[in-house]
C-alpha positions in Angstrom: 2.3 5.1 69.9 3.1 6.9 66.8 1.8 5.8 63.4 5.4 5.1 62.1 6.0 2.8 65.1 2.7 1.0 64.4 3.7 0.5 60.8 7.1 -0.8 61.8 5.5 -3.3 64.2 3.0 -4.4 61.6 5.8 -5.0 59.1 7.7 -7.1 61.6 4.5 -9.1 62.3 4.0 -9.8 58.6 7.6 -10.7 58.1 7.5 -13.1 61.0 4.3 -14.6 59.7 5.7 -15.1 56.2 8.8 -16.9 57.6 6.7 -19.1 59.8 4.3 -19.9 57.0 7.2 -20.9 54.7 8.7 -23.1 57.4 5.4 -24.8 58.2 4.0 -25.3 54.7 7.2 -25.8 52.7 6.6 -29.6 52.2 2.9 -29.4 51.8 1.4 -29.9 48.3 -1.7 -28.3 46.8 -5.0 -29.9 47.7 -7.8 -29.6 45.3 -11.4 -30.0 46.6 -13.7 -31.4 44.0 -16.6 -32.5 46.2 -18.2 -31.6 49.5 -17.7 -33.9 52.5 -19.9 -34.0 55.6 -17.1 -34.2 58.2 -19.2 -33.1 61.2 -21.7 -35.6 62.3 -24.9 -33.7 63.3 -28.0 -35.6 64.2 -31.5 -34.1 64.1 -31.4 -33.7 67.9 -28.1 -31.9 67.9 -27.6 -28.4 69.4 -25.4 -25.9 67.6 -24.0 -22.7 69.3 -22.7 -20.0 67.0 -20.6 -17.3 68.5 -20.6 -14.1 66.6 -20.0 -11.5 69.3 -17.6 -9.0 67.8 -19.0 -6.8 65.0 -22.3 -6.3 63.2 -20.6 -7.3 59.9 -19.8 -10.7 61.3 -23.4 -11.6 61.8 -24.5 -10.2 58.5 -21.9 -12.2 56.7 -22.8 -15.3 58.7 -26.5 -15.2 57.8 -26.2 -17.2 54.5 -24.2 -19.8 56.4 -27.0 -19.9 59.1 -29.6 -20.3 56.3 -27.7 -23.1 54.7 -27.2 -24.8 58.1 -30.9 -24.5 58.9 -31.9 -26.0 55.4 -29.4 -28.9 55.9 -30.4 -29.6 59.5 -34.1 -28.4 59.9 -34.6 -30.1 63.3 -31.5 -28.9 65.1 -31.5 -26.2 67.8 -29.3 -23.3 66.6 -28.4 -20.7 69.1 -26.3 -17.6 68.4 -24.3 -15.7 71.1 -24.1 -12.0 70.3 -22.6 -9.0 72.0 -24.4 -5.8 72.8 -22.8 -4.2 69.7 -24.7 -6.5 67.2 -27.8 -7.6 69.0 -30.0 -5.5 66.7 -28.7 -7.4 63.7 -30.3 -10.6 65.0 -33.2 -9.9 62.6 -31.0 -10.9 59.7 -30.9 -14.4 61.1 -34.1 -14.8 63.0 -36.0 -16.5 60.1 -33.5 -19.4 60.3 
């Protein structure tokens, strides 16, 4: 496919998305979040599976989240599913 055809298809995709967004969200107001809420009930014996199997940046960006998750739930079992492409980046999350 040529680059011009790719750009044309991308513009159609964005136009369709914008129309759909306007239709779905037209009656929704703005929600302001002023406090955190623990909406997921996790016990100390829970098991958590994180799936970060696409790119190395996904895992590196996720490491602060994993650290926060570990600090909040120190006794949970956290497993991470990785692809061959980013298995070497596991060192970024191993301490947690």
